[in-house]
C-alpha positions as CSV (number, residue, x, y, z in Angstrom):
1,X,-6.0,25.8,-7.0
2,X,-3.8,23.9,-9.5
3,X,-2.4,20.6,-7.7
4,X,1.0,18.9,-8.7
5,X,1.2,15.2,-8.9
6,X,4.3,13.4,-9.5
7,X,4.3,9.4,-10.1
8,X,2.0,8.5,-12.5
9,X,1.9,4.6,-12.2
10,X,-1.3,2.4,-11.8
11,X,-2.0,4.4,-8.3
12,X,-1.0,7.3,-9.3
13,X,-2.2,7.7,-12.7
14,X,-5.9,6.5,-10.9
15,X,-5.6,9.1,-8.4
16,X,-5.2,11.7,-11.2
17,X,-7.9,11.0,-12.8
18,X,-10.1,10.9,-9.4
19,X,-8.9,14.3,-8.7
20,X,-9.2,15.3,-12.6
21,X,-13.1,14.0,-12.5
22,X,-13.9,16.1,-9.5
23,X,-12.8,19.4,-11.4
24,X,-9.1,19.9,-9.7
25,X,-6.4,21.3,-12.0
26,X,-3.4,19.1,-12.5
27,X,0.2,19.5,-13.4
28,X,1.9,15.9,-13.8
29,X,5.2,14.7,-14.4
30,X,6.8,11.4,-14.7
31,X,9.8,9.7,-16.3
32,X,7.4,7.8,-18.3
33,X,6.5,10.2,-20.7
34,X,3.8,7.6,-22.5
35,X,1.7,8.1,-19.0
36,X,2.2,11.9,-19.3
37,X,0.5,12.0,-22.6
38,X,-2.2,9.4,-21.3
39,X,-3.3,12.2,-18.6
40,X,-2.8,15.0,-20.9
41,X,-5.3,13.6,-23.0
42,X,-7.5,13.8,-19.8
43,X,-7.3,17.6,-19.3
44,X,-4.1,17.6,-17.1
45,X,-1.5,19.7,-18.0
46,X,1.9,17.7,-18.6
47,X,5.4,18.9,-17.6
48,X,8.8,17.3,-18.7
49,X,10.5,17.8,-15.3
50,X,10.2,18.2,-11.7
51,X,11.4,22.3,-11.9
52,X,9.0,22.4,-15.1
53,X,6.2,21.4,-13.0
54,X,7.1,23.6,-10.2
55,X,7.0,26.5,-12.4
56,X,3.7,25.7,-13.8
57,X,2.1,26.2,-10.3
58,X,1.0,29.6,-8.6
59,X,2.1,30.2,-5.1
60,X,1.2,28.3,-2.2
61,X,1.9,25.3,-4.4
62,X,0.9,21.6,-3.1
63,X,2.8,18.8,-5.0
64,X,1.6,15.1,-4.4
65,X,4.1,12.7,-4.5
66,X,3.0,8.9,-5.5
67,X,6.4,6.8,-6.6
68,X,7.9,3.7,-4.5
69,X,9.4,4.0,-1.1
70,X,13.3,4.4,-1.1
71,X,15.9,5.8,-3.3
72,X,13.2,7.0,-5.8
73,X,11.0,9.0,-3.0
74,X,14.4,10.3,-1.4
75,X,15.7,12.1,-4.6
76,X,12.5,13.4,-5.1
77,X,11.4,15.1,-2.2
78,X,14.7,16.4,-2.0
79,X,15.1,18.0,-5.6
80,X,11.7,19.5,-4.9
81,X,12.7,21.2,-1.1
82,X,15.2,22.5,-3.3
83,X,12.4,24.1,-6.2
84,X,9.8,24.9,-3.7
85,X,9.0,28.0,-1.6
86,X,8.4,28.4,1.9
87,X,4.8,28.1,2.4
88,X,4.3,25.4,-0.2
89,X,2.9,21.8,0.7
90,X,4.7,18.7,-0.1
91,X,2.8,15.5,0.2
92,X,4.0,11.8,0.1
93,X,1.5,9.4,-0.3
94,X,3.4,6.3,-1.2
95,X,4.2,3.7,1.5
96,X,7.2,5.6,2.6
97,X,8.6,4.1,6.4
98,X,7.3,6.6,8.7
99,X,10.7,7.3,10.3
100,X,12.0,8.6,7.0
101,X,8.7,10.8,6.8
102,X,9.7,12.1,10.0
103,X,13.1,13.2,8.8
104,X,12.0,14.2,5.7
105,X,9.4,16.7,7.2
106,X,12.1,18.0,9.1
107,X,14.4,18.7,6.1
108,X,11.6,20.3,4.2
109,X,10.4,22.6,7.5
110,X,14.1,23.8,7.6
111,X,12.9,25.8,4.2
112,X,9.5,26.6,5.3
113,X,7.7,23.8,3.4
114,X,5.0,21.7,4.6
115,X,5.7,18.0,4.5
116,X,2.5,15.7,4.9
117,X,2.7,12.1,4.9
118,X,-0.5,10.2,3.4
119,X,-0.9,6.7,4.3
120,X,-3.2,5.8,1.2
121,X,-5.1,2.8,0.8
122,X,-7.8,1.2,-1.6
123,X,-5.2,-0.3,-4.6
124,X,-6.4,-0.2,-8.3
125,X,-10.1,0.0,-7.1
126,X,-9.7,3.8,-5.6
127,X,-10.5,5.4,-9.0
128,X,-14.0,3.9,-8.6
129,X,-14.3,3.7,-5.1
130,X,-12.3,6.4,-3.5
131,X,-9.3,5.9,-1.5
132,X,-8.6,5.5,2.4
133,X,-6.5,8.3,3.8
134,X,-4.5,9.0,6.7
135,X,-2.7,11.9,7.2
136,X,0.3,12.8,9.3
137,X,2.0,16.6,9.8
138,X,1.0,20.0,9.8
139,X,-2.4,20.4,11.1
140,X,-2.9,23.8,8.9
141,X,-1.3,22.5,6.1
142,X,-4.0,19.6,6.3
143,X,-7.0,22.0,6.4
144,X,-5.3,24.0,3.5
145,X,-5.2,21.1,1.4
146,X,-8.7,19.3,2.3
147,X,-10.7,19.3,-0.7
148,X,-8.0,17.7,-2.3
149,X,-8.1,14.8,0.2
150,X,-11.8,15.1,0.1
151,X,-12.0,14.2,-3.6
152,X,-9.9,11.5,-3.2
153,X,-11.8,9.8,-0.4
154,X,-14.7,8.0,-1.1
155,X,-17.8,9.8,-2.2
156,X,-20.4,8.3,0.4
157,X,-17.7,8.9,3.2
158,X,-15.2,11.0,4.9
159,X,-12.6,8.7,4.0
160,X,-10.1,10.8,4.9
161,X,-8.3,11.4,8.7
162,X,-6.0,13.9,10.1
163,X,-4.0,11.6,12.5
164,X,-1.4,13.4,13.9
165,X,2.4,14.6,13.4
166,X,4.4,14.1,11.1
167,X,4.9,10.2,10.6
168,X,1.8,9.2,12.1
169,X,0.1,8.9,8.5
170,X,2.4,6.4,7.4
171,X,2.8,4.8,11.0
172,X,-0.9,4.4,10.8
173,X,-0.9,2.7,7.2
174,X,2.1,0.8,8.4
175,X,-0.3,-1.1,11.0
176,X,-3.1,-0.9,8.7
177,X,-1.0,-3.3,6.5
178,X,0.6,-5.4,9.0
179,X,-3.2,-6.1,10.3
180,X,-3.9,-7.0,6.1
181,X,-0.9,-9.4,6.3
182,X,-2.7,-11.0,9.0
183,X,-6.0,-11.3,7.8
184,X,-5.2,-12.2,3.9
185,X,-3.1,-15.2,6.0
186,X,-5.9,-16.5,8.2
187,X,-8.4,-16.2,5.6
188,X,-5.4,-18.6,2.8
189,X,-5.4,-21.2,5.7
190,X,-8.9,-21.2,6.0
191,X,-9.8,-22.3,2.7
192,X,-7.0,-24.5,2.8
193,X,-8.3,-26.7,5.2
194,X,-11.7,-26.8,3.6
195,X,-10.2,-28.0,0.3
196,X,-7.7,-30.4,2.2
197,X,-11.3,-32.5,3.4
198,X,-11.6,-33.9,0.5
199,X,-14.0,-36.4,1.5
200,X,-16.7,-33.6,1.6
201,X,-16.0,-32.3,-1.9
202,X,-16.8,-28.9,-0.7
203,X,-17.3,-26.1,-3.4
204,X,-14.7,-23.5,-1.9
205,X,-16.7,-20.6,-4.2
206,X,-19.9,-21.2,-2.9
207,X,-18.7,-21.5,0.5
208,X,-16.9,-18.0,-0.2
209,X,-20.1,-16.5,-1.6
210,X,-22.2,-17.6,1.8
211,X,-19.7,-16.4,4.0
212,X,-20.1,-12.7,2.0
213,X,-23.6,-12.4,3.1
214,X,-24.2,-11.6,6.6
215,X,-21.2,-13.9,8.4
216,X,-19.0,-12.1,11.0
217,X,-16.1,-12.6,8.9
218,X,-17.6,-10.9,5.8
219,X,-15.1,-8.3,4.3
220,X,-13.7,-6.6,1.2
221,X,-10.9,-9.2,1.4
222,X,-13.7,-12.3,1.3
223,X,-14.9,-10.6,-1.6
224,X,-11.9,-10.8,-3.6
225,X,-11.7,-14.2,-3.1
226,X,-15.2,-15.0,-3.9
227,X,-14.2,-13.1,-7.4
228,X,-11.2,-14.8,-8.1
229,X,-12.6,-18.5,-7.3
230,X,-15.1,-17.9,-9.6
231,X,-12.9,-16.5,-12.2
232,X,-10.5,-19.7,-11.5
233,X,-11.8,-22.0,-9.0
234,X,-8.8,-24.1,-8.6
235,X,-5.9,-21.3,-8.8
236,X,-3.9,-23.6,-10.5
237,X,-2.4,-20.7,-12.9
238,X,-1.4,-18.9,-9.7
239,X,2.1,-19.6,-7.8
240,X,2.2,-19.9,-4.1
241,X,5.5,-17.6,-4.2
242,X,3.8,-14.3,-2.3
243,X,6.1,-11.3,-2.0
244,X,6.0,-8.3,0.3
245,X,6.4,-4.6,-0.4
246,X,8.1,-3.8,3.4
247,X,5.3,-2.2,5.8
248,X,5.0,-5.8,7.0
249,X,8.6,-5.8,8.1
250,X,8.3,-2.6,9.3
251,X,5.0,-3.5,11.6
252,X,6.9,-6.6,13.5
253,X,10.2,-4.0,13.8
254,X,7.5,-1.8,15.5
255,X,6.3,-4.4,17.9
256,X,9.7,-5.3,19.2
257,X,10.8,-1.6,19.6
258,X,7.4,-1.0,21.5
259,X,7.6,-4.5,23.2
260,X,4.2,-5.3,21.8
261,X,3.4,-8.6,21.2
262,X,2.2,-9.2,17.3
263,X,2.3,-13.3,16.9
264,X,-0.1,-13.2,14.0
265,X,1.2,-10.5,11.7
266,X,4.9,-12.0,12.8
267,X,3.7,-15.1,11.2
268,X,2.1,-14.1,8.7
269,X,5.1,-12.3,7.1
270,X,7.1,-15.4,8.2
271,X,4.8,-17.5,5.7
272,X,5.6,-15.3,2.9
273,X,9.2,-15.3,3.2
274,X,8.4,-19.5,3.5
275,X,6.3,-19.1,0.1
276,X,9.6,-18.3,-1.9
277,X,11.9,-20.8,-0.8
278,X,12.2,-23.9,-3.0
279,X,13.0,-27.0,-0.9
280,X,14.0,-25.1,2.0
281,X,16.5,-26.5,4.3
282,X,14.7,-26.0,7.0
283,X,12.2,-29.1,6.3
284,X,15.4,-30.9,5.5
285,X,16.7,-30.1,8.8
286,X,13.8,-31.4,10.3
287,X,13.5,-34.7,8.5
288,X,17.1,-35.4,9.8
289,X,17.1,-34.9,13.4
290,X,13.4,-36.9,13.3
291,X,15.6,-40.1,11.6
292,X,18.2,-39.5,14.1
293,X,16.4,-39.8,17.3
294,X,13.7,-41.8,16.2
295,X,15.0,-43.9,13.2
296,X,11.6,-42.4,11.5
297,X,11.1,-43.1,8.1
298,X,12.0,-40.2,5.7
299,X,11.5,-39.3,2.1
300,X,14.4,-38.7,-0.3
301,X,14.5,-35.9,-2.5
302,X,13.4,-36.7,-5.6
303,X,10.4,-39.4,-4.3
């Protein structure tokens, strides 16, 4: 069975390599011809367009789309729906909004095409370690394509899970990323508190290594912290600016829609917003109010 792979960025390229290493035949396409050429050297069959990719696959076809969420996913899925036939499978492995995945599944289903939404976690480490996958959509389509999911999952475990109907795979991944926001913020605040106790002169790298060894909070995130502190103990080269890719916002939206409180995840998202502001007005307003009601001393700009 040949699989089509669309989107050969860092994660998509790594996933393609992992599938090739496990013996799958792949046809690959990306607007970046250099990325296509690199994977062609590793055994994939190159395609110059989506139409050419579809032509190289035998029915029933399976195509995995690994492109950024938003307009590019929309245009890619729509074009593929026009090119594919009934009985084919289209998998979106990116971080799409689950509501969009539900809509796209309905659109593909009108042509008899199965649409699977696969939440994909593992980042740049997935090539070596495998990916954690949560898949939503038609159960029969999932079962037909299980060898693909099995190849992408960690070798020592069945790291892929069919979770339910269309949209559920991306919904589960969305909540996963919301939890990730909260965990990252807790670690960040904890290490900042350790560093702030200057009279103890604490060795953050040594503490991170210690916590990795059997503590209740040991985790892969803590492993990454330890690695980064070993590489750069002060992290002076980094800015405190922290971006967000959308899933945290969608998680907070879901908490509001469902009336389920998520204060930790919400606060973590808000802290990312704050990290991008340079001398924010809110802080100045707080200082102005303290000066106004209490005559408290305030710092002036430039102090």
